[in-house]
Backbone as JSON, one array per atom type, in Angstrom:
{
  "sequence": "MNEVVIRKMKDFDEDYRLLVKWYHTPQVKEYFHPQIKNLKQAKEKYQPRIIGKVPIIPYIVETDGKPIGYVQTQPIIEGFEKYNVYDYKNPFILDLFIGESEYLGKGFGTKILNKAVDLLFEQDADVIVLEVMCKNEKALSCYEKCNAKVIKSFYDEDYMNEICILHITK",
  "N": [[147.94, 179.44, 129.91], [150.4, 178.68, 126.86], [148.2, 180.17, 125.17], [147.28, 180.83, 122.65], [147.99, 183.89, 120.52], [147.2, 185.38, 118.0], [148.21, 188.31, 115.82], [148.44, 191.7, 114.06], [150.9, 191.91, 111.51], [153.12, 194.11, 112.02], [155.06, 196.7, 110.39], [158.29, 196.6, 110.85], [161.2, 195.44, 111.41], [161.71, 193.63, 112.25], [159.58, 191.39, 112.13], [159.69, 190.89, 109.66], [162.49, 189.8, 109.78], [161.47, 187.75, 110.98], [159.99, 185.66, 109.03], [161.57, 186.01, 107.04], [163.67, 184.04, 108.36], [161.54, 182.02, 108.86], [160.99, 181.15, 107.04], [163.5, 179.71, 105.98], [163.01, 177.33, 107.87], [162.45, 173.21, 107.36], [160.03, 172.61, 107.94], [158.36, 174.43, 106.62], [160.27, 174.79, 104.3], [159.35, 173.03, 102.19], [156.93, 172.51, 101.44], [156.09, 175.74, 100.78], [155.93, 177.96, 98.84], [156.86, 181.42, 96.71], [160.21, 180.45, 97.09], [161.0, 183.28, 100.85], [164.18, 184.73, 100.61], [165.4, 186.65, 101.92], [165.78, 189.75, 103.95], [165.45, 192.09, 102.28], [163.63, 191.22, 100.16], [161.49, 190.02, 101.72], [160.5, 192.09, 102.81], [159.54, 193.77, 99.77], [157.87, 191.93, 99.5], [155.66, 191.65, 101.62], [154.83, 193.66, 103.08], [153.4, 195.6, 101.59], [150.97, 193.95, 101.45], [151.18, 194.69, 105.04], [151.0, 197.44, 105.0], [148.18, 197.79, 103.08], [148.31, 198.01, 100.27], [147.46, 195.58, 99.46], [145.15, 192.77, 99.33], [145.74, 191.07, 101.25], [145.81, 190.27, 104.15], [148.21, 189.69, 106.38], [149.3, 187.46, 109.34], [150.89, 187.35, 112.55], [151.57, 184.88, 114.53], [151.7, 184.13, 118.12], [152.48, 182.28, 120.85], [153.15, 182.42, 124.41], [153.53, 185.23, 124.65], [155.95, 185.31, 122.27], [157.31, 184.9, 119.17], [155.71, 182.49, 116.91], [154.43, 181.41, 114.68], [152.8, 182.31, 110.96], [149.75, 183.54, 109.41], [147.38, 184.37, 106.89], [145.1, 186.04, 105.41], [142.58, 186.06, 103.38], [140.14, 187.77, 101.21], [138.08, 186.4, 98.83], [138.14, 186.74, 95.36], [138.45, 186.12, 93.55], [138.78, 183.13, 90.99], [136.36, 181.5, 91.45], [135.81, 179.09, 90.66], [138.4, 177.81, 90.89], [138.28, 177.34, 93.83], [135.4, 176.07, 94.7], [133.66, 177.92, 96.05], [131.22, 179.61, 94.11], [128.44, 179.38, 95.68], [128.44, 181.46, 98.18], [128.34, 184.14, 100.19], [130.89, 185.5, 101.32], [132.71, 184.75, 100.11], [136.68, 183.46, 102.22], [140.63, 183.03, 101.93], [142.74, 181.33, 103.87], [145.91, 180.85, 104.95], [148.26, 179.66, 106.65], [151.07, 178.39, 108.56], [153.51, 176.65, 111.12], [156.36, 178.08, 112.14], [158.16, 178.13, 113.76], [159.74, 175.36, 114.81], [159.86, 172.99, 117.55], [157.75, 173.56, 117.59], [155.73, 171.98, 116.12], [153.64, 169.54, 116.07], [152.53, 169.1, 118.6], [149.66, 170.42, 118.84], [148.87, 173.15, 118.58], [149.01, 173.55, 115.43], [146.34, 172.67, 115.31], [145.4, 174.79, 117.3], [145.95, 177.27, 116.12], [144.39, 177.14, 113.68], [141.79, 177.01, 114.89], [141.22, 179.89, 116.04], [142.03, 180.92, 114.03], [139.9, 180.8, 111.54], [137.72, 180.91, 113.47], [138.32, 184.01, 113.82], [137.74, 185.16, 110.99], [135.27, 184.4, 110.92], [134.21, 186.46, 112.78], [134.58, 188.0, 111.35], [132.0, 188.04, 109.3], [132.91, 185.84, 106.98], [131.88, 183.22, 104.74], [132.33, 180.91, 104.51], [135.03, 179.34, 104.62], [138.57, 178.66, 103.25], [141.41, 176.93, 102.88], [144.16, 175.92, 101.19], [146.0, 172.89, 100.28], [149.35, 171.43, 100.12], [148.07, 167.71, 99.01], [149.77, 165.56, 100.15], [151.09, 167.02, 102.12], [150.59, 165.27, 104.76], [150.01, 165.92, 108.09], [149.26, 168.8, 108.36], [147.15, 168.08, 106.83], [145.51, 166.9, 108.32], [145.31, 168.47, 110.67], [143.57, 169.82, 109.82], [141.56, 168.74, 108.96], [141.05, 167.8, 111.97], [139.9, 170.47, 112.59], [137.31, 170.59, 111.46], [136.8, 170.89, 108.69], [136.81, 170.68, 105.21], [137.33, 168.29, 103.19], [137.14, 169.06, 99.72], [137.89, 168.77, 96.55], [140.61, 167.7, 94.59], [143.39, 168.96, 92.83], [146.1, 169.07, 89.89], [148.48, 171.12, 90.62], [150.47, 173.24, 88.51], [152.39, 174.76, 88.98], [153.63, 173.65, 91.8], [154.4, 171.18, 91.48], [152.51, 169.07, 92.49], [150.41, 167.44, 93.83], [147.45, 169.05, 95.1], [145.17, 170.13, 97.36], [141.78, 171.03, 98.0], [140.16, 172.83, 100.72], [137.31, 173.29, 103.02], [135.75, 175.14, 105.23], [132.78, 175.51, 106.86], [130.81, 177.85, 108.85]],
  "CA": [[149.91, 179.66, 129.35], [150.04, 178.14, 126.08], [147.11, 180.28, 124.59], [147.65, 180.88, 121.14], [147.89, 185.11, 119.6], [146.96, 186.35, 116.97], [147.98, 189.98, 116.04], [148.84, 191.77, 112.99], [152.42, 191.76, 111.11], [154.11, 195.44, 111.56], [155.87, 197.16, 109.1], [159.31, 196.47, 111.59], [162.59, 194.28, 110.73], [161.68, 192.33, 113.63], [158.63, 191.01, 111.7], [160.12, 190.51, 108.85], [163.32, 188.85, 109.92], [160.86, 186.16, 111.73], [159.52, 185.32, 108.0], [162.65, 185.4, 106.53], [163.86, 182.89, 109.11], [160.94, 180.57, 109.28], [161.15, 180.04, 105.73], [164.27, 178.33, 105.69], [163.09, 176.13, 108.33], [161.88, 173.01, 107.1], [158.83, 172.67, 107.39], [158.06, 175.61, 105.47], [160.77, 174.72, 102.97], [159.1, 171.83, 102.3], [155.25, 173.42, 101.71], [155.74, 177.16, 100.04], [157.09, 178.46, 97.27], [158.26, 181.13, 96.59], [161.17, 181.49, 99.53], [161.71, 183.67, 100.69], [166.16, 184.4, 101.56], [166.44, 187.77, 102.44], [164.96, 189.95, 104.44], [165.03, 193.19, 101.06], [162.68, 190.26, 99.82], [160.45, 190.16, 102.79], [159.89, 193.42, 102.75], [159.01, 193.66, 98.57], [156.5, 190.73, 99.23], [155.03, 191.33, 102.62], [155.15, 195.69, 102.88], [152.07, 196.27, 100.6], [150.07, 193.35, 102.61], [150.39, 195.98, 105.86], [150.18, 198.48, 105.08], [147.08, 197.99, 103.45], [147.93, 197.94, 99.45], [146.44, 194.63, 98.84], [143.76, 192.35, 100.42], [145.87, 189.89, 101.97], [145.77, 190.23, 105.3], [149.44, 188.98, 107.41], [149.6, 187.86, 110.89], [151.98, 186.55, 113.85], [151.34, 183.68, 115.09], [152.56, 184.15, 119.53], [152.2, 182.15, 122.25], [153.25, 183.13, 125.23], [154.56, 186.08, 124.3], [156.85, 184.61, 121.56], [156.31, 184.15, 117.48], [155.97, 181.06, 116.68], [154.19, 181.39, 113.48], [152.69, 183.02, 109.97], [148.53, 183.63, 109.33], [147.62, 185.3, 106.29], [143.61, 185.88, 105.25], [142.41, 187.45, 101.76], [138.81, 187.52, 100.43], [138.19, 185.42, 96.98], [137.37, 187.96, 94.14], [138.94, 186.13, 91.76], [139.26, 182.06, 91.15], [135.81, 180.97, 92.21], [135.94, 177.76, 90.1], [139.54, 177.01, 91.07], [137.85, 177.12, 95.7], [134.12, 175.94, 94.28], [132.25, 178.99, 96.53], [129.73, 179.94, 93.8], [126.85, 179.23, 96.79], [129.03, 182.34, 99.11], [128.87, 185.15, 99.79], [132.5, 186.32, 101.68], [134.75, 183.79, 100.74], [137.78, 184.21, 102.59], [141.1, 181.96, 101.65], [143.4, 181.28, 104.38], [147.31, 180.42, 104.87], [149.13, 179.2, 107.43], [152.44, 177.68, 109.09], [154.45, 177.31, 112.1], [157.61, 178.44, 111.51], [158.81, 177.73, 114.98], [160.03, 173.56, 114.54], [159.34, 172.89, 118.85], [155.6, 173.74, 118.17], [155.5, 171.09, 115.67], [153.44, 168.38, 117.07], [152.33, 169.92, 119.53], [148.36, 170.59, 118.87], [149.77, 174.44, 117.64], [148.09, 173.91, 114.05], [144.61, 173.48, 114.99], [144.48, 175.88, 117.64], [146.06, 178.5, 115.44], [143.37, 177.38, 113.05], [140.57, 177.56, 114.59], [141.6, 180.53, 115.62], [142.56, 182.2, 112.17], [138.44, 180.75, 111.72], [137.09, 182.58, 114.53], [138.43, 185.49, 113.31], [137.47, 185.82, 109.98], [134.08, 184.29, 110.65], [134.15, 187.22, 113.0], [134.02, 189.12, 109.88], [131.54, 187.61, 108.49], [133.13, 184.72, 106.49], [130.69, 182.21, 105.42], [133.36, 179.86, 103.74], [137.26, 179.56, 104.75], [138.7, 177.96, 102.1], [141.91, 175.97, 102.53], [144.92, 174.9, 100.17], [147.2, 172.43, 100.87], [149.45, 169.73, 99.63], [147.81, 166.73, 99.4], [151.35, 164.78, 100.36], [150.76, 167.39, 103.31], [149.52, 164.51, 105.75], [149.65, 166.43, 109.28], [147.64, 169.83, 107.83], [145.59, 167.88, 105.77], [144.87, 166.31, 109.31], [144.72, 169.43, 111.09], [142.26, 170.62, 108.85], [139.62, 168.66, 108.87], [139.77, 167.74, 112.85], [139.31, 171.53, 112.76], [136.33, 170.27, 110.95], [137.68, 171.26, 107.27], [136.21, 168.78, 104.29], [138.23, 168.23, 100.97], [136.14, 169.47, 98.24], [138.7, 168.52, 95.6], [142.06, 167.78, 94.81], [143.88, 168.63, 91.51], [147.71, 168.97, 90.51], [148.93, 172.65, 90.13], [151.9, 172.89, 87.88], [153.66, 176.13, 90.28], [154.05, 173.09, 92.49], [154.58, 170.32, 91.1], [151.92, 168.13, 93.2], [148.57, 167.16, 93.69], [146.57, 169.92, 96.06], [143.78, 169.65, 98.2], [140.93, 172.62, 98.53], [139.16, 172.3, 101.86], [136.41, 174.1, 102.83], [135.3, 174.5, 107.0], [131.75, 176.95, 107.11], [129.66, 178.1, 110.49]],
  "C": [[149.15, 178.56, 127.7], [149.03, 178.34, 125.31], [148.2, 181.13, 123.62], [147.31, 183.15, 120.8], [148.3, 185.95, 118.64], [146.77, 188.15, 116.28], [148.87, 190.22, 114.89], [150.33, 191.78, 113.0], [153.3, 192.99, 111.56], [154.8, 194.92, 109.8], [157.38, 197.35, 110.24], [159.88, 195.14, 111.09], [162.15, 193.45, 111.42], [161.49, 191.28, 112.77], [158.84, 189.79, 110.47], [161.49, 189.13, 108.44], [162.77, 187.47, 110.91], [160.31, 185.63, 110.21], [161.01, 184.75, 107.2], [163.6, 184.05, 107.06], [163.58, 181.21, 108.84], [160.99, 180.26, 107.81], [162.66, 179.59, 105.25], [164.18, 176.78, 106.48], [162.4, 174.66, 107.17], [160.98, 172.22, 106.28], [157.91, 173.71, 106.57], [158.72, 175.63, 104.19], [160.2, 174.45, 101.91], [157.91, 172.91, 101.42], [154.44, 174.92, 101.36], [156.73, 177.68, 99.91], [156.33, 179.83, 96.93], [159.14, 181.59, 97.57], [161.23, 182.24, 99.42], [162.94, 184.12, 101.27], [165.85, 185.82, 101.93], [165.22, 188.53, 102.93], [164.47, 192.04, 103.4], [163.81, 191.73, 100.69], [161.07, 190.27, 100.4], [159.55, 191.38, 102.58], [159.46, 194.02, 100.85], [157.3, 193.07, 98.75], [155.29, 191.11, 100.8], [154.52, 193.01, 102.92], [153.93, 195.85, 102.02], [150.99, 195.07, 101.36], [150.15, 194.5, 103.93], [150.16, 196.63, 105.99], [148.77, 198.86, 103.86], [146.63, 197.74, 101.53], [147.84, 196.96, 98.59], [145.49, 194.37, 100.19], [144.23, 191.42, 100.63], [145.83, 190.89, 103.4], [146.54, 189.66, 106.78], [149.28, 189.11, 108.26], [151.11, 187.1, 111.39], [151.49, 185.95, 114.69], [151.68, 183.81, 116.74], [151.64, 183.37, 120.2], [153.37, 182.04, 123.4], [153.83, 184.07, 125.33], [155.65, 185.83, 122.32], [156.92, 183.83, 120.2], [156.61, 182.64, 117.41], [155.39, 180.73, 115.41], [153.31, 182.23, 112.38], [151.17, 182.64, 109.93], [148.47, 184.52, 108.13], [145.85, 184.61, 105.29], [143.31, 186.79, 104.0], [140.38, 186.58, 101.38], [138.96, 187.31, 99.02], [137.01, 186.54, 96.78], [137.4, 187.26, 93.18], [139.04, 184.39, 92.29], [137.39, 181.25, 92.13], [135.25, 179.45, 91.93], [136.83, 177.3, 91.21], [138.86, 176.47, 93.12], [136.07, 176.43, 95.22], [133.31, 176.71, 95.43], [131.44, 179.6, 95.97], [128.58, 180.26, 95.42], [127.36, 180.45, 97.6], [128.89, 183.14, 99.4], [129.88, 186.19, 100.34], [132.88, 185.18, 101.7], [136.33, 184.22, 101.28], [138.98, 182.82, 102.15], [142.49, 181.85, 103.43], [144.9, 179.93, 104.96], [147.81, 180.55, 105.9], [150.63, 178.03, 107.51], [152.6, 177.77, 110.26], [155.88, 176.93, 111.96], [158.49, 177.98, 112.82], [158.87, 175.45, 115.76], [159.89, 173.09, 116.21], [158.13, 173.03, 118.15], [155.23, 172.74, 117.48], [154.67, 170.14, 116.5], [152.55, 167.7, 117.23], [150.53, 169.94, 120.22], [148.07, 172.23, 118.3], [148.35, 174.49, 116.13], [146.38, 174.12, 114.85], [144.23, 174.09, 116.29], [144.65, 177.08, 117.37], [144.78, 178.61, 113.96], [142.39, 177.62, 113.07], [140.72, 179.2, 115.37], [141.65, 181.94, 115.04], [140.58, 182.08, 112.48], [138.07, 181.41, 112.35], [137.02, 183.36, 114.54], [137.78, 185.7, 112.31], [135.83, 185.41, 109.99], [133.09, 185.14, 112.1], [133.69, 189.08, 112.25], [133.4, 188.75, 108.66], [132.3, 186.72, 107.24], [132.37, 183.81, 106.34], [131.23, 181.4, 104.74], [134.27, 180.33, 104.1], [137.56, 178.29, 103.85], [141.06, 177.72, 102.74], [143.24, 175.78, 101.24], [145.83, 174.87, 101.04], [147.92, 171.25, 99.92], [148.98, 168.58, 99.67], [148.24, 165.96, 100.24], [151.31, 165.47, 101.81], [150.08, 167.18, 104.88], [149.38, 165.23, 107.17], [148.9, 167.74, 109.21], [146.8, 169.41, 107.32], [144.65, 167.17, 107.4], [144.83, 167.2, 109.9], [143.35, 170.24, 111.38], [141.37, 169.89, 109.28], [139.58, 168.49, 110.6], [139.72, 169.16, 113.51], [137.43, 172.05, 111.71], [135.87, 171.02, 108.7], [137.41, 170.03, 106.14], [137.12, 169.0, 103.48], [137.22, 168.06, 100.03], [136.7, 169.06, 97.24], [140.18, 168.87, 95.64], [142.44, 168.34, 93.34], [145.38, 168.51, 91.03], [148.21, 169.95, 89.27], [150.79, 172.15, 90.01], [152.71, 173.36, 88.22], [153.85, 174.93, 91.17], [154.18, 172.31, 92.7], [154.01, 169.59, 91.65], [150.56, 168.36, 93.56], [147.92, 168.48, 95.26], [145.72, 169.73, 96.13], [142.63, 170.84, 98.68], [139.93, 171.91, 99.08], [138.74, 173.83, 101.83], [135.7, 173.95, 104.75], [133.95, 176.22, 106.72], [131.55, 176.89, 108.33], [128.95, 177.31, 109.56]]
}
């Protein structure tokens, strides 16, 4: 019960609709930009990822058969300075959010992150980078529970916020 499953996102309207719905929740609106406002925008942004035209892999997170969140992984092929990954051979960046409000504050973030980290380490990642607004204390706490270490922070003009870069290593 309450097992977390991470499955690849499908090129189906139902998966796109989940993202549209989740982008309108307060917890996602506050921390993720740009916003996805409708099905057309969701397809434009996520379909190239689903069909493999870009190296970002999108996933839907489920528990007990119910979709509750989103994960995406991407090999880092540029921006080594930003992420401080010069000493690694196979760095990945990981993004995630919980879209269903009733699953917040119940340990699902930790379960999702641990499952996603295992997935990337199985794919031979040697460092996983997380990028989060420093004011997102709940995410930072979750990441640190999963052995992520803050490497640096900087002010990001696009987000108009201080951003923390964290690493998880094998």
